[in-house]
N, C-alpha and C positions, 0 to 999 in steps of 0.2 A: 504494500500500500504506500502510495506517495506520502510524503510528509504533510502535505496540505489535507489529505484525507482524514488524518487523525482528529484535527479540530472539528471537521464536519461531522464525523461520527459522534463525537462528544456532544455537539450541539443537537443532533438528532435525538440522542438518548435523553438529553435534558428536556426536549420538547415532548417526547413520549411520556416521560415520568410526570411532568407537570400536568399533562392533559388526561392522565389516567383517572378513571372514575371508580374510587374505592368502594368496597362494601361497607355497610353500616355496622357499627359495633353494637350488636343486639344484646342488651342486658348487662354489659360490662361498663362499669363506671370508671372514668379516668380523671386524673388531675395532671396538670403540667409538672413534670419533674425538672431537675436541673438541666440547663443547656449552656453551651459555651461555643466560642469561635472567635475569629478575628474579622478584619475588614474583607477578607477573601471568602468568607463563609456566609451562606444563606441557610437558615433553617426555619421550619414552621411545624408546630405541633397542634393538631386538631383533636381536642379532648372529646368532642362530640362523636366523631366517627372512628377515633383511634388510629389516626394516620400521622406518620412522621415523614417529613421531607427534609433532606439536607444535601447541599451542594457545596463544593469547595473548588474555587479557581486555584489551581495548584501550580505555582512556579517554583516549588521546592524540589528537593532531591527525590529520585525515584524510590518506591516503596521497599526496595531491597536494603536500603539503609534505614535501620531502626534507631530513632533518636529518643532521648529521654523525654518524658512528658506524655501528655495525652492529646489525642487529636480532637478536633471539633466534634461535638455530639449534641443530640437533642433527645429528650426522654419523656415517656409517659409513666405515671405511677398509678397503681391499683392497690387498694387495701381491702382485705377480706378476713373474717375471723376463721381460725383454724378449727378443724374438728379433731376428735381424739385420734383418728387414724390418718391424718394428713401426712403423706410421705413424699409427695412430688407436686410440682406446679407445672402446668402445661399452658404455654402461650401459643395461640394460633396466629399465623400470619397469612395474608393473601396479597396477591398482586405485588409481590416483592420484586423490585428492580434495584439491583446493586451492581455497580461497576466492580472492578477487581478488588479494591482495598477495603471498602466499608464492611462493618460487622454489625449483626443484630446481637445485642448484648442483653442478657437477662440476669439480674441480681435479685435474690430473694432474702429479705431480712425480717427479723421478728422484733420483739420488744427491745427497747434501748439500742436499736441498730445492730443487734446480734445477727451475724451472717448465717443464713440457713442453707444457702446453695447458690451456685452460679453456673451458667452455661452460655455458649455463644454459637451462632451460625455465621458462616463466612460467604462472601460473594465469590464469584459473580453469580447473579440470579437474573432471570428475565421472566417476569410475570409468574414467579413461582409461588406456590402455596404449600404450607406445611405447619409443623409445630416445633417449638423449642421446648423440650421436656427437661426440667431441672429436678433431678433427684435430690432430696434434702438430706444433707449429712448431719444435720442437727434437727431433731424432731421438735416442732412447736407444741406448746401446751394447748389443750382444748380451750377455745375462746381467745387465744392470743392473736393479736392483729398481725397478719402476714402481709408485708408490703412487697410488691413486685415492681421493680424498676426496669422498664423496657426501653432500650435505646438503640439508635442508629449512631455509630461512631465511625469517623474517618480516620485514616492513618495519620499519625502525628507529622511525619515528614520532617525535613530539616534543611537548612541552607547549606549547600555544598561549599567547600573551600575552592577558590577564593571568593566566595559569594557571587558566583555567576548565576544569574537567574535564567530559567528556561533551558537548562542543560539538556542534551539529548537523553532521552529516557524518562524525563519528567512527564507526568500525566497532566494534560491540559486542564482536565476537569474530572473530578471524582464526584459521584453522587449516589443517592439512594432514596427510595421511597417505599414504604410498606404500610399496610393497614393491619392492625392487630384487633380482630373482632372479639376475641375472648381470652380470659385468663381463668383457668380452672384449677382448683385445689383438689388433689385426689390422694 
């Protein structure tokens, strides 16, 4: 593919992701979780239908260089009371479009921020549907509030030496969009 083809493919992916019509999150209640990014990042969280969209114009080093720190992210939070036999949390996703580097990240915590479990799903994806099932390594007490933080996160990237922007291998645009119709404790 010619060098000019890469930016055109990225723009086409961005247009497809923004125009996608996600399914409605039936019965699952969300609040906005923490989000971060810089001037090169766009993110949107829709708590009504459970959709997260995130894009990053990336002039940084290619993803094979892993730098310290976290990449831009956007999250949804869901809280439900645990039952006596809760041993896993299943997060369903639909219409997931992820370029190579984004991650669907699921963190499950209990009272006082006690970590109960963690799992991730990796790109690339193209209108994929599925589940991220998080087996809990610490069992919550019956009635304990179980908080599930669902996020789309981009690769951190970093500036290469000697700070040359747009070096060959850099991704022009990274992006992801997914709808999370349900969070189920089982």
